[in-house]
C-alpha positions, -999 to 999 in steps of 0.1 A, spaced: 141 163 -551 163 140 -530 150 147 -494 186 150 -481 199 170 -510 215 204 -503 204 216 -537 181 246 -534 156 259 -559 147 296 -563 110 294 -566 90 311 -593 81 341 -572 117 352 -576 136 379 -557 135 417 -561 170 427 -571 164 463 -562 171 456 -525 204 473 -516 227 460 -488 231 483 -458 250 480 -426 233 467 -395 218 496 -374 210 498 -337 173 494 -347 179 462 -366 171 427 -354 194 406 -377 191 372 -360 173 352 -334 170 371 -301 183 403 -317 216 421 -324 238 400 -300 215 371 -292 205 385 -258 169 392 -265 174 429 -258 170 459 -280 186 493 -273 157 512 -288 140 539 -268 110 562 -274 86 532 -273 51 531 -258 52 525 -221 16 514 -220 -8 500 -245 -45 509 -251 -70 481 -245 -68 470 -281 -30 468 -280 -5 489 -299 -15 502 -334 -15 474 -360 5 484 -391 1 454 -413 -3 417 -415 6 392 -442 -2 355 -447 12 328 -468 43 319 -447 32 283 -444 42 263 -414 70 267 -388 80 283 -355 109 305 -366 110 342 -358 121 370 -381 153 387 -389 152 424 -399 178 447 -414 168 481 -427 136 476 -447 143 439 -454 128 411 -434 135 374 -436 116 344 -421 115 306 -427 83 289 -438 70 262 -461 55 259 -495 40 225 -503 64 198 -492 94 222 -491 109 245 -465 117 280 -478 135 312 -469 110 340 -473 120 376 -479 96 406 -478 95 443 -470 97 450 -433 81 484 -440 47 470 -452 50 433 -457 49 435 -495 70 419 -522 71 383 -508 97 361 -525 109 326 -517 139 303 -521 137 266 -513 158 246 -488 147 210 -495 123 186 -478 99 199 -452 104 187 -416 74 166 -405 68 164 -368 41 156 -343 45 190 -327 40 208 -360 57 207 -394 82 231 -409 113 250 -399 122 260 -363 151 284 -369 154 321 -377 175 334 -406 208 352 -397 216 383 -417 253 391 -421 259 423 -442 252 413 -478 244 376 -470 216 357 -453 221 322 -437 191 298 -434 190 264 -417 162 240 -424 145 216 -400 162 187 -418 197 203 -415 202 221 -448 223 252 -442 224 277 -471 239 310 -478 222 336 -500 230 369 -514 208 393 -496 202 417 -525 190 392 -551 184 359 -534 211 340 -553 223 309 -536 260 310 -529 264 275 -513 245 249 -493 254 218 -472 234 193 -452 251 196 -418 235 163 -406 251 144 -434 284 162 -433 290 157 -396 275 122 -392 246 133 -371 210 122 -366 182 147 -364 168 154 -330 133 147 -317 117 180 -327 140 189 -356 170 211 -361 162 243 -340 194 262 -332 197 291 -356 232 297 -371 254 323 -356 280 344 -376 312 361 -365 342 371 -385 347 346 -413 327 318 -395 292 306 -395 287 282 -366 260 255 -363 249 230 -336 254 198 -356 252 171 -330 276 149 -349 303 124 -337 333 145 -327 313 174 -342 287 185 -317 294 220 -329 310 230 -362 323 261 -378 321 267 -416 337 293 -437 308 317 -442 319 325 -478 324 290 -491 307 265 -467 339 246 -462 345 231 -427 369 251 -406 367 232 -373 346 207 -354 345 201 -316 365 169 -317 365 167 -279 327 170 -278 302 145 -294 270 155 -275 238 153 -295 224 186 -306 204 208 -283 177 233 -293 194 265 -282 211 291 -304 247 298 -293 260 332 -283 296 345 -287 312 365 -259 347 375 -247 364 357 -219 396 375 -214 410 380 -249 393 349 -262 361 348 -282 340 319 -268 310 302 -282 285 292 -255 254 270 -259 234 241 -247 239 206 -261 215 177 -254 235 170 -223 253 201 -210 260 238 -211 293 242 -229 318 267 -240 343 263 -269 370 286 -282 358 303 -314 391 301 -332 395 263 -332 365 247 -314 385 236 -284 363 226 -255 367 249 -225 339 236 -202 310 213 -200 284 219 -172 257 193 -168 238 204 -137 212 226 -155 207 202 -184 178 178 -188 177 147 -210 147 158 -231 152 193 -246 176 221 -236 162 251 -255 171 284 -237 200 304 -251 226 311 -224 230 346 -208 264 360 -202 276 390 -181 306 399 -160 325 367 -168 295 346 -157 272 325 -178 237 314 -169 221 282 -182 185 271 -176 162 243 -188 129 227 -179 117 192 -173 126 193 -137 161 206 -142 168 243 -132 194 270 -136 230 274 -128 255 302 -129 291 296 -138 319 320 -130 346 319 -157 383 327 -152 408 328 -181 442 317 -168 469 311 -193 457 285 -218 427 275 -197 393 287 -186 385 276 -151 349 275 -139 332 278 -105 295 271 -99 282 302 -82 248 286 -76 223 261 -88 186 267 -84 153 252 -94 136 286 -91 140 291 -129 132 262 -152 128 279 -186 115 257 -214 118 273 -249 109 309 -244 143 321 -233 153 345 -205 166 381 -206 190 399 -182 181 434 -173 199 455 -147 211 425 -128 179 405 -129 168 375 -150 133 374 -163 117 344 -179 89 318 -177 96 289 -153 83 255 -163 48 256 -177 37 284 -155 46 318 -141 68 346 -152 96 348 -127 123 373 -117 157 361 -103 186 379 -89 214 371 -114 242 373 -89 226 351 -62 198 330 -79 173 343 -54 137 345 -67 124 380 -63 89 373 -75 67 351 -98 34 360 -113 8 347 -137 10 365 -170 5 350 -204 7 312 -205 42 298 -209 57 323 -233 87 338 -249 99 373 -242 122 401 -253 131 435 -237 133 471 -248 130 505 -232 122 494 -196 95 470 -208 92 432 -213 73 420 -244 56 387 -236 41 363 -261 22 333 -247 15 300 -264 -22 308 -258 -20 337 -284 -19 365 -258 6 393 -260 15 414 -229 36 444 -220 51 445 -185 75 466 -165 110 451 -161 112 456 -123 125 434 -95 98 448 -73 70 429 -89 49 422 -119 32 453 -133 13 448 -166 9 477 -190 -12 462 -217 -25 431 -233 -41 419 -265 -48 387 -283 -36 375 -318 -56 351 -340 -53 314 -332 -36 298 -363 -42 262 -350 -9 257 -332 6 272 -300 23 306 -305 59 294 -300 77 318 -324 97 344 -304 88 381 -310 112 405 -327 116 443 -324 131 466 -350 128 503 -358 99 508 -334 80 478 -347 70 446 -330 69 415 -352 49 384 -342 49 354 -364 23 327 -358 24 298 -383 14 312 -418 8 348 -405 31 377 -397 18 406 -377 35 440 -373 26 466 -347 38 502 -341 54 507 -307 66 543 -311 55 571 -288 40 599 -308 28 634 -300 -10 639 -302 -21 637 -338 11 620 -349 8 593 -376 28 562 -384 52 562 -413 
C-alpha cells in the first residue's frame, strides 16, 4: 500500500451488518470529550464513592494494537482507533460486552518516539463514523455495515506537514460539515462536506501549523464559531466560511498546544503547558465582527494534554506535570491544588471528577472549589506506555483504553442485591 494513499481496506474480520443506527442519546459519548466536547456527561445516579478495589469491572478486551485515542459510544456501539500490523485501523465492537470486534484500515501506521499508532478518537454522526489517522487520512464509514464512503489525506490535500507527535486533533461534525485541523498553507483549519469529502472552505487568513487540540463549536451571538488551538495561538473562525475572527497568542507555547478550549457566557478559556499558562477571552459580536478582551492571563493553570473541565464556575485540570488544580473561571484565581494521580486526563459526571493518571492510577474525586476530596482509587494494568488516552463515560459505564486493552466498569448506583445488566 502507498503510505500516503487514502485507499482503505476492510480487513478480513469484517463488520456485523446487524448494527442498526439510532439517534444520539443523553447517555452517549459520540466523540472525544463527550457529547459537546466539554468533557462533561449529564448522567446521574452514579456511584459517589468506590470500594477499595474500584467500581465493578464489567469486561475487558485486548487486541486493539497501539495508540492513544479514546472511545466513541452510541447506543450499544463503540468505536476506537488502533493498529494491526503496519496499518492503523478503525475498530468497532459492542459497548455492552466488548464482543464482535471488527476492523477497517486507514493506511500506514504512524511511527513515533512517543509511541506508534493513532492519537485521535472517532466521531459518530448519526449513521456515519469519521476516523482520522496519525498520518492524516480522514475517512467516513457507514456505521451499520462499515462500508467506506470516502477518504482523503488531509496533509496532502492542504499542503501540510505532519507535526512532531502525529495528527492528534479528532474531527468535529456539525450540520453538513466535518472540520479538521489540517495545518496547511492558507488552510490551518479546513471544512469538508461530510457526505462527499469535498472541500467546503479553508482558513485562507490562517496558515498556522496544526496543534493537538480538538476544536469545539459554540454560538457567539447568532454565529456558530469554531474554537481551537493551533501551534501558535488560540483561534476562533466562523463555521459557515472559515473566516478568522480572533487569534490569541498569550496562552500558546511553541511546542505542543493540546487542551481543548472551554467556552461559557461568551468567554473562551485556553491553557497550555511548557511554561505558558491560561487566558480567558471575552467575546462580543458586533455587526460583522467579533471583538475580544483579555479578562486575565495566569500561570496557575498550565494544562498539558489531559484537558480541563468547567463545573459550576470552576475550572479543574492538571497543571504542568504535577498537581490537580481548581481555578475560578471568572477571575483566574487558584482555589486549590492537590496531589492526585500523576499528570492525568479527566472528565466529569454527577458531582464527581474521573481522573486517569499516566501512571495507570484511576481516581474519583469531588468537584468542589473547597478542596480536593478523593472518593476512590484503583490501578489498571501497565501496558508498557503511559496511560494517555482520555476516559469516556456512557450509559453508566466508564471506559478506559490503554494501548491494546479496553476496560469497562459499572458506575451505576444499585439497591442492595442489584446486579449489572
